[in-house]
C-alpha positions as CSV (number, residue, x, y, z in Angstrom):
1,X,-18.4,2.3,-17.9
2,X,-20.0,5.4,-16.6
3,X,-18.3,8.8,-17.1
4,X,-17.8,10.9,-14.0
5,X,-20.7,13.4,-14.1
6,X,-20.7,17.0,-13.0
7,X,-23.1,16.0,-10.2
8,X,-20.6,13.4,-9.0
9,X,-17.9,16.0,-9.0
10,X,-20.1,18.4,-7.0
11,X,-20.6,15.8,-4.3
12,X,-16.9,15.3,-3.8
13,X,-15.9,16.5,-0.4
14,X,-19.4,16.4,0.9
15,X,-18.5,13.4,3.1
16,X,-20.0,10.5,1.2
17,X,-18.3,8.4,-1.4
18,X,-19.9,7.7,-4.8
19,X,-20.4,4.0,-4.4
20,X,-19.7,3.4,-8.2
21,X,-16.2,4.9,-8.3
22,X,-14.8,1.6,-9.3
23,X,-16.7,1.7,-12.6
24,X,-15.6,5.2,-13.7
25,X,-13.9,5.3,-17.1
26,X,-10.1,5.3,-17.0
27,X,-10.0,8.6,-18.8
28,X,-12.2,10.2,-16.1
29,X,-10.0,8.9,-13.3
30,X,-6.8,10.1,-15.0
31,X,-7.8,13.5,-16.1
32,X,-10.4,14.4,-13.5
33,X,-9.6,15.7,-10.2
34,X,-7.1,14.1,-8.1
35,X,-5.9,17.4,-6.8
36,X,-2.3,18.2,-5.9
37,X,-2.3,17.9,-2.1
38,X,1.0,17.9,-0.1
39,X,1.1,17.7,3.7
40,X,3.3,20.2,5.7
41,X,5.4,17.3,7.0
42,X,6.1,16.0,3.5
43,X,6.8,19.5,2.2
44,X,9.4,19.8,5.0
45,X,11.0,16.5,3.9
46,X,11.2,17.8,0.3
47,X,12.8,21.1,1.5
48,X,15.3,19.2,3.6
49,X,16.3,16.8,0.8
50,X,19.0,17.4,-1.7
51,X,19.2,16.9,-5.5
52,X,17.9,13.5,-6.7
53,X,16.4,12.8,-3.3
54,X,14.3,16.0,-3.4
55,X,13.2,15.2,-7.0
56,X,12.2,11.6,-6.0
57,X,9.9,13.0,-3.2
58,X,8.4,15.7,-5.4
59,X,7.7,13.3,-8.2
60,X,5.5,11.2,-5.9
61,X,3.2,14.1,-4.9
62,X,3.4,16.8,-7.6
63,X,1.0,16.7,-10.6
64,X,2.6,16.0,-14.0
65,X,0.9,16.2,-17.4
66,X,1.7,12.6,-18.1
67,X,-1.1,11.7,-15.7
68,X,-3.5,12.6,-18.5
69,X,-2.2,9.8,-20.6
70,X,-4.2,6.6,-20.3
71,X,-3.0,3.2,-21.6
72,X,-5.2,0.4,-22.8
73,X,-4.2,-1.8,-19.9
74,X,-5.3,0.7,-17.2
75,X,-8.7,0.8,-15.4
76,X,-10.4,2.5,-12.5
77,X,-10.4,-0.7,-10.4
78,X,-7.0,-2.3,-11.3
79,X,-7.2,-4.8,-8.5
80,X,-10.6,-6.0,-9.5
81,X,-12.0,-5.3,-6.0
82,X,-15.5,-4.8,-7.4
83,X,-15.8,-8.6,-7.8
84,X,-15.3,-9.1,-4.1
85,X,-17.3,-6.2,-2.5
86,X,-19.6,-7.2,0.3
87,X,-20.5,-3.5,0.7
88,X,-18.9,-0.5,-1.1
89,X,-16.6,-0.2,1.9
90,X,-15.7,-3.8,2.5
91,X,-13.8,-6.2,0.2
92,X,-13.6,-9.9,0.9
93,X,-11.1,-11.2,-1.7
94,X,-9.0,-13.6,0.4
95,X,-10.5,-16.4,2.5
96,X,-9.2,-15.3,5.9
97,X,-9.0,-11.5,5.6
98,X,-11.0,-8.5,4.5
99,X,-10.2,-4.9,3.5
100,X,-12.2,-2.0,4.9
101,X,-12.1,1.5,3.3
102,X,-12.5,3.7,6.4
103,X,-12.2,7.1,4.5
104,X,-11.4,8.6,1.1
105,X,-9.2,11.3,2.6
106,X,-5.4,11.3,2.6
107,X,-2.8,13.5,4.1
108,X,-1.2,13.9,0.6
109,X,-2.2,12.7,-2.8
110,X,0.2,10.1,-4.3
111,X,0.2,10.7,-8.0
112,X,0.4,6.9,-8.7
113,X,-2.6,6.0,-6.4
114,X,-4.4,2.9,-7.5
115,X,-7.6,4.1,-5.8
116,X,-7.4,7.6,-7.4
117,X,-11.1,7.5,-8.3
118,X,-12.0,7.0,-4.7
119,X,-9.5,9.4,-3.2
120,X,-10.3,12.1,-5.7
121,X,-13.8,12.3,-4.1
122,X,-12.2,13.1,-0.7
123,X,-15.1,11.4,0.9
124,X,-15.1,11.6,4.7
125,X,-15.3,9.0,7.4
126,X,-17.3,5.8,6.8
127,X,-20.9,6.4,7.8
128,X,-22.0,4.6,11.0
129,X,-24.6,2.5,9.2
130,X,-21.9,1.2,6.8
131,X,-19.6,0.4,9.7
132,X,-22.3,-1.6,11.4
133,X,-22.9,-3.6,8.2
134,X,-19.2,-4.5,8.3
135,X,-19.3,-5.5,12.0
136,X,-22.4,-7.6,11.4
137,X,-20.6,-9.4,8.5
138,X,-17.5,-10.0,10.6
139,X,-19.6,-11.6,13.4
140,X,-21.3,-13.8,10.8
141,X,-18.1,-14.8,9.1
142,X,-15.7,-16.3,11.7
143,X,-13.3,-17.5,9.0
144,X,-12.1,-13.9,8.7
145,X,-9.1,-13.6,11.0
146,X,-7.7,-10.3,9.8
147,X,-9.0,-6.9,8.7
148,X,-7.0,-4.3,6.8
149,X,-8.2,-0.8,7.7
150,X,-7.3,1.3,4.7
151,X,-8.7,4.1,2.6
152,X,-7.6,6.8,1.9
153,X,-5.7,7.0,5.2
154,X,-7.5,6.0,8.3
155,X,-5.5,8.3,10.5
156,X,-7.1,11.4,8.8
157,X,-10.0,10.6,11.0
158,X,-10.3,12.2,14.4
159,X,-9.0,10.4,17.5
160,X,-12.7,9.7,18.5
161,X,-13.5,8.2,15.0
162,X,-10.4,6.0,15.0
163,X,-10.9,4.7,18.5
164,X,-14.6,4.1,18.0
165,X,-13.9,2.1,14.9
166,X,-11.1,0.0,16.4
167,X,-13.2,-0.7,19.5
168,X,-16.0,-1.9,17.3
169,X,-13.6,-4.1,15.4
170,X,-12.0,-5.5,18.5
171,X,-15.5,-6.4,19.9
172,X,-15.8,-8.9,17.1
173,X,-13.1,-11.2,18.4
174,X,-10.1,-10.9,20.7
175,X,-7.9,-12.5,18.1
176,X,-9.0,-10.5,15.1
177,X,-5.8,-9.1,13.7
178,X,-6.2,-5.4,12.7
179,X,-3.8,-4.0,10.1
180,X,-3.6,-0.2,10.1
181,X,-2.5,0.7,6.6
182,X,-1.2,4.2,6.6
183,X,1.1,6.8,4.9
184,X,0.9,8.9,8.0
185,X,4.4,7.9,9.2
186,X,5.8,9.9,6.4
187,X,3.0,12.3,5.5
188,X,1.7,13.2,9.0
189,X,3.9,11.8,11.8
190,X,2.2,14.1,14.3
191,X,-0.8,11.8,14.0
192,X,1.0,9.2,16.0
193,X,0.5,10.9,19.4
194,X,1.4,9.1,22.6
195,X,-2.4,8.7,23.2
196,X,-2.9,7.0,19.8
197,X,0.1,4.6,20.4
198,X,-1.2,3.7,23.9
199,X,-4.6,3.1,22.4
200,X,-3.2,0.8,19.7
201,X,-1.4,-1.1,22.4
202,X,-4.7,-1.6,24.1
203,X,-6.3,-2.9,20.9
204,X,-3.6,-5.5,20.1
205,X,-3.2,-7.6,18.0
206,X,-2.6,-4.6,15.8
207,X,0.0,-4.3,13.0
208,X,1.1,-1.0,11.6
209,X,1.6,-1.2,7.9
210,X,3.3,2.0,6.8
211,X,3.8,2.9,3.1
212,X,7.4,4.1,2.6
213,X,9.1,4.4,-0.7
214,X,12.3,6.3,-0.3
215,X,15.1,6.7,2.3
216,X,14.6,10.4,2.2
217,X,11.1,9.9,3.6
218,X,12.8,8.7,6.9
219,X,13.5,12.1,8.5
220,X,14.2,12.3,12.2
221,X,10.5,12.8,13.1
222,X,9.5,9.8,11.0
223,X,12.2,7.6,12.5
224,X,11.0,8.6,16.0
225,X,7.5,7.5,15.2
226,X,8.6,4.1,14.0
227,X,10.8,3.7,17.1
228,X,7.9,4.7,19.3
229,X,5.6,2.1,17.7
230,X,8.2,-0.7,17.9
231,X,9.1,0.3,21.4
232,X,5.4,0.0,22.4
233,X,5.4,-3.5,21.2
234,X,3.4,-2.8,18.0
235,X,4.7,-4.9,15.1
236,X,5.5,-2.8,12.0
237,X,5.8,-4.2,8.5
238,X,6.4,-1.7,5.6
239,X,5.3,-1.8,2.1
240,X,6.8,0.0,-0.9
241,X,5.9,0.5,-4.5
242,X,8.5,0.4,-7.2
243,X,8.4,3.7,-9.1
244,X,10.3,4.8,-12.1
245,X,12.7,7.7,-11.3
246,X,11.8,7.5,-7.7
247,X,13.3,4.3,-6.2
248,X,14.1,2.1,-9.2
249,X,17.7,1.6,-8.2
250,X,19.5,-1.0,-6.2
251,X,21.3,1.6,-4.1
252,X,18.1,3.4,-3.1
253,X,16.2,0.3,-2.2
254,X,19.1,-1.2,-0.3
255,X,19.5,2.0,1.7
256,X,15.7,2.1,2.4
257,X,15.3,-1.5,3.5
258,X,18.4,-1.6,5.6
259,X,17.3,1.6,7.4
260,X,13.9,0.2,8.1
261,X,15.3,-3.0,9.5
262,X,17.6,-1.1,11.8
263,X,14.5,0.7,13.1
264,X,12.9,-2.7,13.9
265,X,10.6,-2.5,10.8
266,X,10.3,-5.6,8.6
267,X,10.2,-4.7,4.9
268,X,7.1,-6.6,3.8
269,X,6.3,-6.0,0.2
270,X,7.8,-4.4,-2.8
271,X,5.0,-4.0,-5.3
272,X,5.1,-3.7,-9.1
273,X,2.9,-0.7,-9.8
274,X,-0.8,-1.3,-10.3
275,X,-2.5,-0.5,-13.6
276,X,-4.3,2.6,-12.5
277,X,-5.3,5.3,-15.0
278,X,-2.6,7.8,-15.7
279,X,0.2,6.0,-13.9
280,X,2.2,4.7,-16.9
281,X,5.0,7.2,-16.4
282,X,5.8,5.7,-13.0
283,X,5.8,2.1,-14.2
284,X,9.1,0.2,-14.3
285,X,9.3,-2.4,-17.1
286,X,8.8,-5.9,-15.6
287,X,12.1,-7.2,-16.9
288,X,13.9,-4.3,-15.1
289,X,12.0,-5.1,-11.9
290,X,13.1,-8.7,-12.0
291,X,16.7,-7.8,-12.6
292,X,16.7,-5.3,-9.8
293,X,15.2,-7.8,-7.3
294,X,17.8,-10.4,-8.2
295,X,20.5,-8.0,-7.3
296,X,18.6,-7.0,-4.1
297,X,18.5,-10.7,-3.2
298,X,22.3,-10.9,-3.4
299,X,22.9,-7.8,-1.3
300,X,20.2,-8.1,1.4
301,X,19.5,-10.7,4.1
302,X,16.1,-12.3,4.6
303,X,15.5,-9.8,7.3
304,X,15.8,-6.8,5.0
305,X,14.5,-8.3,1.7
306,X,10.8,-7.7,1.0
307,X,8.6,-10.0,-1.0
308,X,8.3,-8.9,-4.6
309,X,4.7,-9.0,-5.7
310,X,2.1,-7.7,-8.1
311,X,-1.7,-7.5,-7.8
312,X,-3.0,-9.3,-10.8
313,X,-5.4,-7.2,-12.9
314,X,-9.0,-8.0,-12.7
315,X,-9.1,-9.6,-9.3
316,X,-6.5,-12.3,-9.5
317,X,-4.9,-11.3,-6.2
318,X,-1.3,-11.0,-5.1
319,X,1.2,-12.9,-7.2
320,X,4.8,-13.4,-6.0
321,X,7.0,-12.2,-8.8
322,X,9.9,-14.1,-7.2
323,X,8.5,-17.0,-9.2
324,X,9.5,-15.1,-12.4
325,X,12.7,-13.6,-11.0
326,X,14.1,-17.1,-10.2
327,X,13.0,-18.9,-13.3
328,X,16.5,-18.7,-14.8
329,X,18.0,-20.2,-11.6
330,X,16.0,-23.4,-11.4
331,X,15.8,-26.5,-13.4
332,X,13.4,-29.4,-12.8
333,X,14.4,-33.1,-13.5
334,X,11.3,-35.2,-13.3
335,X,13.0,-38.3,-14.6
336,X,15.7,-38.0,-11.9
337,X,13.2,-36.9,-9.2
338,X,15.3,-33.8,-8.4
339,X,15.7,-30.2,-9.1
340,X,18.8,-28.1,-9.7
341,X,19.4,-24.5,-8.6
342,X,22.0,-21.9,-9.1
343,X,23.9,-21.3,-5.9
344,X,25.3,-18.0,-4.5
345,X,28.6,-18.9,-6.2
346,X,27.0,-19.2,-9.6
347,X,27.4,-23.0,-9.7
348,X,24.5,-25.5,-10.1
349,X,23.5,-27.8,-7.3
350,X,21.0,-30.6,-7.2
351,X,18.5,-31.6,-4.5
352,X,16.2,-34.7,-4.6
353,X,12.4,-34.5,-4.4
């Protein structure tokens, strides 16, 4: 794999992404230049938080020397997106949906970022010619029913950039589902202006997919944003990443998921951390993850319980870790054409095929 050169580093921030960021060496992505960057809104949340909550927020955005430690399992493209790139800015991994990287800029830099090689470049908004390639591809591929607009954070773009992009996507088909994947709810709630929310209403079907990891990220301003989106008829489904010494406790996650559900937000995914370079200190052992999720399942209803999943390294796609978490609670009886499962009371029950 190619090392990140001095010339590549010089180009960072110049507005264009290095198209080959997915092939950078793991050491380069870990030690090279994902700068510490904390938004004013998140800094305010940290200042307002107390004790362990404040530390949990700081740990997500403050540089730590452990980021320079690279493990053998880590790579610059942990999701294996390079296998599925239609263009450097469009990934078609699943049959009915695609992923678009609208920008390399973020409101804050998450220290566990799985696209840290891309975000470190701080590349600006997707060039018009690249956007048109994506629109052309979508028109030629009617099997695509959804597009995830991600980055970076799409809401770092100007209002004009965001509206132009969404109008172009909506022109492809009236029933193309647009997912807006953003950390702005917590990092930059001011981005959700009344004008933006009204525009997103106009562009429906649009789903808001906020990344929220900790209940202390739900300040009064952040809650107001979520309530405004839900009140405007925009469906909101959150995603969270399980992070060691941030949210790896049943109490923290129960509080978070219940609070989101009360706001009208469906907790969508709880992800096992991706194998990005320098993120090992955040990784929760899988056995602990499965035990934690089993307890969450006992305490939360289906409304509040997210899907536990991992993105398989090398391009295998999302895998529901529920399959592993429930192994000890299921027994198959081929000869009896039945299966047995452990019930909520701990007893075993049998159901025929």
